[in-house]
C-alpha positions, 0 to 999 in steps of 0.5 A: 675135419679141418685137414679134409676141408683143406684137402677138398678146397685144394683139390678144387683149386688145382682143378679149377672146379667150383671157380665159376665166379658170378658178379653180384646183382646190381650196378657193377663199376670197374675203375682203373687209373691210366695216365693219372686219369680214371677209366670207368667200365660199368654194367648191370647184372643180371642182364639180357643183351640189353638193346639200349645204346647207353646201357653197357653189356660186356661179359668180360667185365662181369667175369672180372667183377665176379672174381673180385667180388669173391675177395670182398666178403668175410665171415658174416657182417662182423667182418665189414669195416662199417655198417652200410658198406658190405665189403671187407676189402679196401679195394672195393666199395659195395652199398645198396642204393638206399644206403648211398641215397641216405649218405648223399641226402646227409651230404656225408658221401665224402666223409663216408668214403674217407672213413672206409678208406681209413678203417680198411687200409690198416689191413693192407701194407703199401710198403714197396708198392708206391705206384699202387698207393698213388693209384689207390689214392686217385681211386678214392679221390675219384669216388668222392668227386662230383664226376662219379656221382654225376655218372651214377645219376646219368646211368640211373636216368638211362635205366629209367628211360629204358624201363619206360619203353621196355617190357622187362625192367632193369633193376640195380638195387646195389652199387658195387665199385671195384678198383681194377688192380692185381687180384693178389692184392685183393686176396692179401687184403682179405686174408689180413682182414680175416686174421685181424678181425678173428683175433679181435673178436676172440679177445673181445668175446666173453668166454664161457665153458662152451665157446671160444673164438668168433661166430662161425659155428661147428669147425672142430679142431684140437687146441695146440699151444703153438697157435696164437690168439689171432689164429682162432677162427670159430667157436661152437655152442649148441643147446644139444649138449648130449652131442658134444664131446665131454671127454676132451682134454682141451678147453678151447674147442676150435682153433685154426692155424692162420695159414689155413684161415682164408681157405676155411673162410672160402669153404664156409662161404661157398658151403651156403650154396653147396648141397645138403649134406655134402660128401667130402671123399678121402683120397678121392680128389676126382670124386670131390671134383665130380661132386662140385662139377655136377652141382656147378652145372645145376645149382638145384642139385641135391645130395640125391641128384649128385649120387644118382648121377655118379652111379650112372656115369659108368664110362668114367670108371666109378664103381659102387666100391668107390662111394665109401670112406667119406665125411658127411657134412650137414650145415645150414644157415640159422640166424644168419650164421652157418651152423654145422649140424652133423659131421661124421665119417661114413665107411661105405654108402649103400645105394641099391636096395631091394625092398619089395612092397606087396600092397595087400590092401587096395588103395586109390594111390598106388605104392611102387612094387619095388624100391630100387635105391635108398632114395626111393626108400626116402621118397616113399617110406619116409614120406608115408611114415611121417605123413609128408611132414618130415620128407615132403613133396611139392606136387606143383613144383615136383620137388622134394624137401626135408627137415632132418636138422632144422627146427620142428614146429608143432603147428606144421605137424598134423598131430601132436604124435606126428610132432613127437615121432619126427623129433624122436626118429628123424636122426635115425632115418637120416643116419640110415639113408645118408650114412648107411647105418643099417641098425639105425632103424629098428622094428620097434621104431616101425611098430611105434610109428605105424600103430600110433599114427593109425590111432592118429588117423582114427581120431583126426577130423581135420586132415582126414574127416571122412571114412574114405580118407581114413581108410586110404591112409591106414591101408597105405601105412599097413601095406608099408609096415607089412612089407618092409618090417622084416628088413628091420625086424629080422626075427619078425618079432612084431608079427609073432616071429612068423617066418614070412612077410606079414603081407604074405601071411595076411593073404594066408589068413584071408584064405583061412577066414574064407574056409572058416565061414564056408566049411562047417567042419573047419574050426580053430585049432590049438595055438591058432592065435593069429588066425583068431585075431584076424577073424576077430577083426573081420567080425568087428568090421562087420559089426561096425558097418551096421551102424546107421549113425550119420557120422559113421566112420572108422573112428568107432574102431578106437573103442576096441584098440583101447582095450587091454585084452581079448576078454574085454574085446569080446565083451565090447563085440557082444555089446555092439552085436546087441546094438546092431542085432536088428540089422543082422539076419538070424539066418546069416550063416557066415556071421553065425559061424565065425562068431561062434568060433571066436567066442569059443576060442581062448587065445594064449597071447595078449592083444598087444602081441596080436593087434597087427593081425586084428588090424589085418583082419579088420581092413582085409576084404570081409568074408562075412558079406 
């Protein structure tokens, strides 16, 4: 993993990709020393071209501040030299306005600046840099002078003056002060700080069987005796112990050579903003650069957006076979720390798909007839199966979000079963979509998700209290299940091993039921269990539709689904017939015919083997009316 990250970063460094530096929002000062006197440039970011003669606007200034800012951050708050200053670099001083106001109120500004200088200077060697040392001393003296504090006050008075007359107020919540010197000095100071702090963190940290190193999580590399304590960058402790490697011959999980420390640091600093997950291609530098280039042009780009754009850019010579042999890295911030949730090699990626959805049941919300790529599968199938709780769409913003790796909170799931399904199956769907693991999703999973979700809908009185809402949800689930099952259940075991999609079989069963009630000579033949179950569903729907209860809905179906075998279902049907017989005409020829056929047939298979055919009959157009 480390080698691939280093190669990834080096390829970006050589190409210049990912090097668009942006200043931090706030009041950015750049102070240089010329002829023993400070020269001050300043500006407020973000900004429009502010039309105010006393507020400066200088694009070049902001570019310089952005580059210098990239050298001022470490790996979390533990790299700061004091609590209020956000910089880890002696050549910069970064505070919030609240922090500086507190210091000034306590008349402690001089002490604070001097204290930061003393703590940070130990990480930079001024040997053979006499002029730099003298200029740096003048920089510190100027920061403590009343001239600088007066300048800051004047700037804020100008901001207040501007805000009093302009519609769009200026905000400068942070103060960022940079010493204008060679960027190599910034870089060296940062590297030395990270090395020293990492070693100190390791020496001070209580060791346990899972943890070595400091707070950055999830950077695996083998221990080697040639590494020093100060080379240790990171440790890993995960509550999911079953995902950890228990057969490793080394004790310390993660060590990194000091030569690579700053590269890894930079990568994980940028990783917070990179798409999730992030593909890191092996021996394909141009594709790595393309990934970052697409993301840099649009910071909202997702993994899906990036791959879709790569596939559509044929003029650059990318082929389907190029998108293979990459590492997939999924990292996210938890408790202010970057945590790697998943890192795995992907031999090939399947983008195009050929899923056909045959919506045999009519619904108001129409599903697409064809899913052309794997991300269509995610947007349609995953969203529907998990009831918009694992992969969801914000209709107002027209954006999608997912929760494949974050904490799943039961209160944000629609039912307890929905919560269970997400926890149990989300990794399988993630592996199938992003790693093209064809065996990750099985027919058993689909059956469990659909049938248990169907029971949820029948019991749900919060999200789908009405009969119309229940029926819409169930029919959408069945349309998906009947259409795609054969893609994951090759022998169609879920549907009695039929050789055609269940959606097609349902149409055939519909025609069979129509013939059964229309022709006196038509009867069940031996081994027509599927036809029997379908027609039984038709009868149950007709019986339950006779109810005149004020709260009549499909929840009445639960009493049938809870039965263990067809004898018990027949008994329940007889009870409902007795209950609603006053509503059923004695001369209803179609009802009489289908009922006599059902009561006279004994299926060979159990209800659990045929429940999908029963449901297909229940929700199909009823032939008895």
